N, C-alpha and C positions, 0 to 999 in steps of 0.2 A: 571555292572554283570547284565544288563537287557539284553534281548533277546539269553541269554541261554538256549537250549533246554535240556530237560531230555535226554542226549545221551551220549554216548561214550565220544566222544568227547571233551563235556561239564563237565566234572567231575575234580574234584579239590579233594587235600587231603583236610577233614574235619577239623579243629582247635577248640579248645576248647578257652573259656571267649573270644571271637570275635565277635564283632555284624557285622551282616549279613541284607543287606536294601534289602526290596524287595518293588516292585509297585506293588498297586493294580491288583488283577488277577494272580501274581504268583506266584508259588508252589517253594518252596525247598524240593531236596528228599533226605535223607540220606541213605545210606547202611553203617551200622555198629554194630558189634558186630552179634548177629542173629536177629534185627530189621530190618525193614524197615520203614524208618518216612518220612510222606509229612507235611511239615506244610503252607501254604495256608495266603494269605493274600487278604484282601476282604475291601469294604469300610466301612462296620460296625463292621467285625466280623474277628477274628484267627478262622482259622481250622487247625484241628490235626488229622492227619489220621496216624495208627503203626499197625504195622503185626509183629509178632514172627513167625522165621522161622524156621523149626526140620532141623538142620545141623550133616554131620556125623564129619564134619571135623569144627577147630578153626578160624572163620576167621581173618588175622590177619591187616585189612588196611580199612579204614574208608574215604569215598567217597561222595560226595557230589555235589549238582548243582542246577539250577537253571531254570526253565522254566516255562509250562503250563500244564502238564502232569499229570493227576491224574491216580488213583489207579480204580478199579473196585468198585462195590457199594459195595462189599461184606464185605470191610476192613472198619473198624469202626472208624466212625467219632465223633470229640469232639469238637463242639462249644463255641468259647469263644468273648464276647462286645469287641469290638475294642475301648479304652479310650484314651484321649489324640492324637490321630492321628497320633499314633508312627507309623513307619514303618521298625522298627531294631527289628531283634530277633536276642538271643543270647544263648549261650549253655555250660549250665555249669555242670561238675561232682560230684558227691555225693556218698560217701559211703551208708552202707546200713543204717538203722534207727535202726538195731538192731544188740547184738556181733554176729560175725558171727566166725563160727567154724571151725578150722582149724587142718588135719591133717597131719603130717611129713607123705613124702614118704613113709616110713615104720618105726614102732616103735623106738622111742631111747633114751637111757638111757646116765643122763648126769652123770657123777661119782661125787664122793663125794668132793664140793668141787671145782667143775668145772664148766665151762659154755661156751656156743656155741649162736651162731646168726645162725637164721633161717629164710630165706628169703618167703616172702607170697604174694601169688598176690590172688588178691579179687574184685569179681565184682563191677559195678560204675552204679549208674542210670543217668540216663538223665536230668535235668532240662532243659524245654523249657520256657526261660526268655523273656519279650519284652521291649522295649523304652528304655530309660535312666536308671531309675531304676531299671531297673532287675525284675520287676515282674513274680513271678513263675505262668506260667498256670498250666502246668501238668508237674512231673516227670513217668520219664518210666524206667525199669528195662532192660541193655543192654545184657540178658540173663534170661532164665526163673530160678526164685532164687528158692531154695528145703530149707525146713524148718528140723528142728531136735530141740530135747529138752535137755537142761543141767541140769541137776538137781540131788538130793542125791536119790530121787523116782517122782511119777508121780502128786505128790501132792506139794513138794518143789522144785522148779528151773525155768529156764523161757526159752519162745519159742526164739529161735535162728536162723541167716540163718546157712545153711552148704555151705561149701567153694569146690567150681565144682575142684579146682585144689590142689594140694597137697606142702606142706612147702617144701621147700631144703636146703640144707648145702652152695650149690653153687646158686649165683647166674645168671651166664649164664644159668642154667637149669631153670630159672623161665620163663616161655613164655611171651615175653611184645607184649602187644595188646594197642592198645587205648582206650579201653573199660574196660581195669583191672588198681589198682594200686598195688604199690611194699610196703611192710611192711617190715622193720628190724626188727625183736622179737631176742634178747639177754635176753638167758634165764641163770642166774646165781644161781647154788645150795649151798645153804648154810650148808647145813646140813650134819651128818656126814654119810650117805648113798648115796647108787646112787638117782638118781631122774627118773622114766621114765615115759615120756613123750609120750602119745597115740593120746590124740588131747588136743587142747586149743584152750578156746575160747578169740577173738581178742577182743576189745570193740572198732566197727569200729568208731559208732557214736561220737567219743571223736579225729577222725584226719582228720587233715586237707590235702587239697590237691594240689599238686604242679607238674609244669610240666619240663621236663628238652629239651635241645637243640632237642634231640633227638624224641621228643613228646611222653615220657613213662611220666604216673603220678607217682608219689612216695608219700609217707606221711610221716611225721617225722617215726624216730626209736622209738622201744618202748621194754624197761627193764623191768624183771619179775626177783625177788628176791624171795629165797624159804629158808625161815631160819627155819623154824621146820618141819611142813608138808604145804601141798598142800592148805589147805582153807586159811594159814597165810599169802602166797603171795604176795608178795606189788608191785604194778605196777608203772612204771614214763613212760609217753610219753617225750619223750626228745623236746627241744625247734629247735634243728637245725636238716639239715638231713644227712645221712650220705654222706661219700666224692665221694661213687661210683654214686649217683645219678648225680654226675655234678651241672652245674651249673642252677638254677629252677626259675622259677617264679612261684609266688599265681596264683592261679586258684580259689581257695574255701576255704572257711573257714568250720570249722568240723561243725557239726547236733547242737553237746551238748556241753559244758563246764564242764571243769571238774567238777565235783561235788562231795564231799566229800562222800555222803551216795549211790550215784553211782557206785563210783568203791568199797566200800564195799562190794555190792552184786556182781558187777563181780568178786571181788577176790573168793569169797565164790563158785562160780563154775566156776574160770576160767580150774580147769583140768578135769571139767563132772562129 
């Protein structure tokens, strides 16, 4: 990889969970989602520079290259002490550390006793990790996340991220991006009356990430059952992936383990 300059000819597709080796003085440049990222290795430190782009369209690719080119001094710089003289950097995806509010493309009614599966695309953060132990230096959202409030009122509830994409009934309608993850959500209405789904709080911190042969990120499926009213919903994270994901490799653990108290709070605000 040495000697590659930061130009079009030297660019390759970026890969999650793959160690890259740098020589002192080299910079790896990434363009992914709505960010541009520069990771530089020096004798005594790592330097990370990133900027968020204001884009009218949704980028579909991830490119990286290694060379000696740095951005202008106006791009913010973070510096980290280099330990153990490690020269490898690995990029791991991570879902949001807060629940993410999802909206169907249009409000959706599930008849009494009915069920449906919706496919959700959510934003991924990039963890910049160094060394064999993959020590995390920093993590960067790959688009600017927006916040929303889910709760009965302004006093009872919790802060969540708002997904910039809609939930879809057809998998092919979900845009596939290397910086988004697809989650299949199965909703089961066991009530004797219809269930109107206008928005849904997905517990993103509880979901692991997996990558298929096409470079797409998937999480395990989530099943939600509503027995009586919306606040009584039960949520289950499946152990396996949907068959539609294809052959996958595990690339990142969930941020949080399944905890009973955490899920009770999630149920209480699941449908906002």
